[in-house]
C-alpha positions in Angstrom: -21.3 -5.3 -31.7 -19.1 -2.9 -29.1 -17.3 -5.9 -28.1 -16.2 -6.6 -31.8 -15.5 -3.0 -32.8 -11.4 -3.1 -31.6 -11.0 -6.4 -34.5 -13.0 -4.3 -37.1 -11.4 -0.7 -36.8 -7.8 -1.4 -37.7 -8.9 -3.0 -40.6 -12.0 -0.7 -41.5 -10.5 0.1 -45.0 -10.7 -3.6 -46.1 -13.9 -4.1 -44.2 -15.8 -1.3 -46.4 -13.4 -1.8 -49.9 -14.4 -5.1 -50.0 -18.2 -4.6 -50.2 -17.8 -1.9 -52.6 -16.0 -3.9 -55.2 -18.4 -6.5 -55.0 -21.0 -4.1 -55.9 -18.8 -3.5 -59.3 -19.1 -6.9 -60.3 -22.9 -7.2 -59.2 -23.6 -3.9 -61.6 -21.7 -5.9 -64.4 -24.1 -9.2 -63.8 -26.8 -7.0 -64.4 -25.8 -5.0 -67.1 -24.3 -8.1 -69.5 -27.7 -9.8 -69.8 -29.1 -6.5 -71.9 -26.2 -6.2 -73.8 -26.7 -10.1 -75.4 -30.4 -9.2 -75.7 -29.4 -6.2 -78.0 -27.1 -8.1 -79.8 -30.1 -11.0 -80.0 -32.9 -8.4 -80.9 -30.7 -5.3 -83.2 -27.6 -7.3 -84.5 -28.5 -10.7 -85.5 -32.1 -9.4 -86.3 -30.7 -6.7 -88.9 -27.5 -8.5 -89.8 -25.5 -5.7 -88.2 -22.1 -6.9 -87.9 -20.7 -3.2 -86.8 -23.3 -3.2 -83.8 -22.4 -6.9 -82.7 -18.6 -6.0 -82.5 -19.2 -3.2 -80.6 -21.6 -4.1 -78.3 -19.4 -7.4 -78.0 -16.6 -5.3 -77.1 -18.3 -3.3 -74.9 -19.4 -6.5 -73.0 -15.9 -7.9 -72.6 -15.1 -4.3 -71.5 -17.6 -4.7 -68.6 -16.9 -8.6 -68.0 -13.3 -7.0 -67.2 -14.3 -4.9 -64.8 -16.6 -7.8 -63.1 -13.5 -9.4 -63.0 -11.2 -6.7 -60.8 -14.6 -6.0 -58.9 -14.4 -9.9 -58.2 -10.6 -10.6 -57.4 -10.7 -7.2 -55.3 -13.6 -8.0 -53.1 -12.2 -11.6 -52.3 -8.8 -9.9 -51.7 -10.5 -7.4 -48.9 -12.6 -10.1 -47.6 -10.5 -12.3 -46.8 -7.7 -9.8 -45.6 -10.6 -8.4 -43.1 -11.5 -11.8 -42.2 -7.8 -13.4 -41.4 -6.7 -10.0 -39.8 -10.1 -10.2 -37.4 -9.6 -13.7 -36.6 -6.2 -13.4 -35.8 -6.7 -10.4 -33.5 -9.6 -12.3 -31.9 -7.6 -15.6 -31.4 -4.8 -13.9 -30.1 -6.9 -11.9 -27.3 -8.8 -15.2 -26.5 -5.3 -16.5 -26.0 -4.4 -14.1 -23.3 -7.5 -13.8 -21.7 -6.6 -18.2 -20.9 -3.3 -17.0 -19.5 -5.7 -14.6 -16.8 -8.0 -17.5 -15.8 -8.0 -18.3 -12.4 -8.5 -22.4 -11.0 -12.1 -21.7 -10.5 -12.6 -20.3 -14.5 -10.6 -23.2 -15.9 -13.1 -25.6 -13.9 -15.4 -24.4 -16.3 -13.9 -25.0 -19.4 -12.1 -28.3 -20.4 -8.7 -27.9 -22.0 -10.2 -29.8 -25.6 -13.3 -26.9 -25.4 -10.4 -24.6 -24.9 -8.6 -26.0 -27.9 -12.0 -25.9 -29.8 -12.7 -21.9 -28.6 -9.4 -20.9 -29.8 -9.2 -22.8 -33.4 -12.5 -24.4 -34.7 -15.0 -22.1 -33.4 -12.6 -18.5 -34.2 -12.2 -20.0 -37.7 -16.2 -20.0 -38.3 -16.7 -16.5 -37.0 -13.9 -15.8 -40.0 -15.5 -17.7 -42.9 -18.5 -15.9 -41.8 -17.0 -12.6 -42.1 -15.8 -13.2 -45.3 -18.3 -14.7 -46.9 -20.7 -11.6 -45.5 -18.5 -9.4 -46.9 -18.6 -10.8 -49.8 -22.0 -11.5 -50.1 -23.7 -8.9 -47.9 -24.0 -6.6 -50.8 -23.7 -8.8 -54.0 -26.7 -10.6 -53.2 -29.2 -8.2 -52.2 -27.6 -5.9 -55.3 -28.6 -8.9 -57.7 -31.6 -9.3 -56.3 -32.9 -6.0 -56.4 -31.2 -5.4 -59.6 -32.5 -8.3 -61.8 -35.6 -7.5 -60.1 -36.1 -4.1 -61.5 -34.7 -5.4 -65.0 -37.0 -8.1 -65.2 -40.2 -6.0 -64.6 -39.2 -3.2 -67.0 -38.6 -6.2 -69.6 -41.4 -8.1 -68.8 -43.8 -7.9 -65.8 -46.3 -9.9 -66.7 -43.4 -13.2 -66.4 -41.9 -11.1 -63.5 -44.9 -11.9 -61.6 -44.2 -15.5 -61.5 -41.0 -15.0 -59.8 -43.0 -13.0 -57.3 -45.2 -16.1 -56.5 -42.0 -18.4 -56.3 -40.0 -15.4 -54.0 -42.2 -15.9 -50.3 -41.9 -19.9 -50.9 -38.1 -19.9 -50.9 -38.1 -17.5 -48.2 -40.5 -19.4 -46.5 -37.6 -22.6 -47.1 -34.9 -20.8 -45.9 -36.6 -19.6 -42.4 -37.8 -23.5 -41.9 -33.7 -24.6 -42.8 -32.8 -22.2 -40.3 -34.9 -22.9 -37.6 -34.3 -26.8 -37.8 -30.4 -26.4 -38.4 -29.3 -24.2 -35.4 -30.0 -26.3 -32.5 -28.2 -29.2 -34.4 -25.2 -27.2 -35.0 -25.0 -25.7 -31.4 -25.6 -29.5 -30.6 -23.2 -30.4 -32.7 -20.6 -28.0 -31.2 -20.6 -29.5 -27.9 -20.1 -33.0 -29.2 -17.1 -31.7 -31.1 -15.9 -30.2 -27.5 -16.5 -33.5 -25.8 -13.8 -35.5 -28.3 -11.5 -32.8 -28.5 -11.5 -33.0 -24.6 -11.4 -36.9 -25.2 -8.2 -36.6 -27.9 -6.5 -34.0 -25.3 -7.0 -36.3 -22.3 -5.4 -39.4 -24.2 -2.3 -37.7 -25.7 -1.4 -35.7 -22.7 -1.9 -39.2 -20.5 -0.2 -41.6 -23.3 2.4 -42.7 -21.4 0.0 -43.3 -18.1 -2.2 -45.5 -20.6 0.1 -47.4 -21.9 1.8 -48.0 -18.5 -1.7 -49.5 -17.3 -2.2 -51.1 -20.5 -5.6 -48.9 -21.1 -5.4 -48.4 -24.9 -8.4 -50.7 -25.8 -10.5 -48.8 -23.2 -9.3 -45.7 -24.7 -10.6 -46.8 -28.0 -13.5 -47.3 -27.2 -14.2 -44.0 -25.7 -12.6 -42.3 -29.0 -14.8 -44.4 -30.9 -17.8 -43.5 -28.7 -17.7 -39.9 -28.9 -16.4 -40.1 -32.3 -19.5 -41.6 -33.6 -21.6 -39.2 -31.8 -20.3 -36.4 -33.7 -20.7 -38.6 -36.6 -24.4 -39.0 -35.8 -25.2 -35.9 -34.6 -23.3 -34.2 -37.6 -25.2 -36.1 -40.3 -28.4 -35.4 -38.4 -27.6 -31.5 -38.7 -26.6 -31.5 -42.5 -29.4 -33.9 -43.3 -31.9 -31.1 -43.3 -29.5 -29.2 -45.9 -29.5 -32.0 -47.5 -32.9 -32.3 -48.1 -33.9 -28.4 -48.1 -31.3 -27.7 -50.8 -32.3 -30.1 -53.7 -35.9 -28.7 -53.3 -35.1 -25.3 -53.4 -33.1 -25.8 -56.9 -36.3 -28.2 -57.4 -38.2 -24.5 -57.1 -35.6 -22.9 -59.3 -35.4 -24.9 -62.4 -39.5 -25.0 -62.2 -39.8 -21.4 -62.6 -37.1 -21.3 -65.0 -39.0 -23.5 -67.2 -42.3 -22.0 -66.5 -40.5 -18.5 -67.9 -39.4 -20.4 -70.4 -42.8 -21.6 -71.2 -45.0 -18.7 -71.1 -42.4 -16.6 -72.3 -41.6 -19.0 -75.6 -45.5 -18.3 -76.2 -45.3 -14.7 -76.0 -42.7 -14.6 -78.8 -45.1 -16.9 -80.7 -47.9 -14.3 -80.8 -45.4 -11.1 -81.2 -45.2 -9.7 -77.8 -41.4 -10.6 -77.0 -38.6 -10.7 -78.3 -35.9 -13.9 -78.2 -33.2 -11.5 -76.6 -35.5 -10.3 -74.2 -36.7 -14.1 -73.2 -32.9 -14.6 -73.1 -31.8 -11.7 -70.9 -35.1 -12.7 -68.8 -34.2 -15.8 -68.2 -30.7 -15.1 -66.9 -32.1 -12.6 -64.5 -34.6 -14.7 -63.4 -31.7 -17.4 -62.7 -30.1 -14.3 -61.0 -32.6 -13.7 -58.3 -32.8 -17.3 -57.5 -29.4 -17.7 -57.0 -29.1 -14.4 -54.7 -31.5 -16.0 -52.5 -29.8 -19.0 -52.2 -26.4 -17.0 -51.6 -28.1 -15.7 -48.6 -29.9 -18.5 -47.5 -26.2 -19.8 -47.4 -24.8 -16.8 -45.6 -27.5 -17.1 -42.6 -27.0 -21.0 -42.7 -23.0 -20.3 -41.9 -24.0 -17.4 -39.7 -26.2 -20.0 -37.7 -22.8 -22.1 -37.2 -20.9 -19.4 -35.8 -23.6 -18.2 -33.6 -23.9 -21.7 -32.2 -20.6 -20.7 -30.3 -20.9 -17.2 -29.3 -21.9 -17.4 -26.1 -19.2 -19.5 -25.3 -16.4 -17.9 -27.1 -17.6 -14.7 -25.6 -16.6 -15.1 -22.3 -13.1 -15.6 -23.7 -12.7 -12.1 -24.9 
């Protein structure tokens, strides 16, 4: 962390304000379903137009505050991430200029290009996503879970059964995907090296009529990268729909058991509507955390190589 502090310090306000603005959005997301439940349970049930209008106006105000928080969080998150990446890229480039011939022999030209472009962009995307999600996802998870238990502890038990399963699925996803992303990065280095070599020596290649050979060489590297990339993303393609299936199954179970409670008079319609929203928020927050961790695995897969340039 000390290594990267010098890139964070100049933009520390943006690193702090961004997540704080996202908290405003989270508070609004947790409050809105409860306000909607009140409209249904009180305003609609009693035919109170005044209550519906007043609560509706409050919901509009909360939505506007959420929008301000979301826009502010996105702006400061992007500012912090882009500035961090720009300074990191500059230092990495300056470090390359100081390399001895022995150091240069350890990196191909294509590899250095990848480090200065793709790898640092991956780190930038990770920071941007983390600043927007690191407080939003846990905040939404905790807030929605609390509200769900307050409204109906019996139904909330369903979520407690599903959460460990989802967490286990996320852990398996990361364990399988991380090594594959690391291999994919090496294949990308090889492809970039081939491109760099071909473009640098294009006149020599044409002079000796080696175009066909270079095309076959590039095609082999390109196909290798494609197959490796497909293997890496195949895990995500398989696991993500399964997680979505579990989310939809959980929502269906909540609606089923909640509907039975409404029939016997143990739950109001508005509460079930809000409760269903909270369940979706809980499960979506876990999905967001999974995406952050997955993005971090891609960034970490290139960390040990990029670290040698700063």
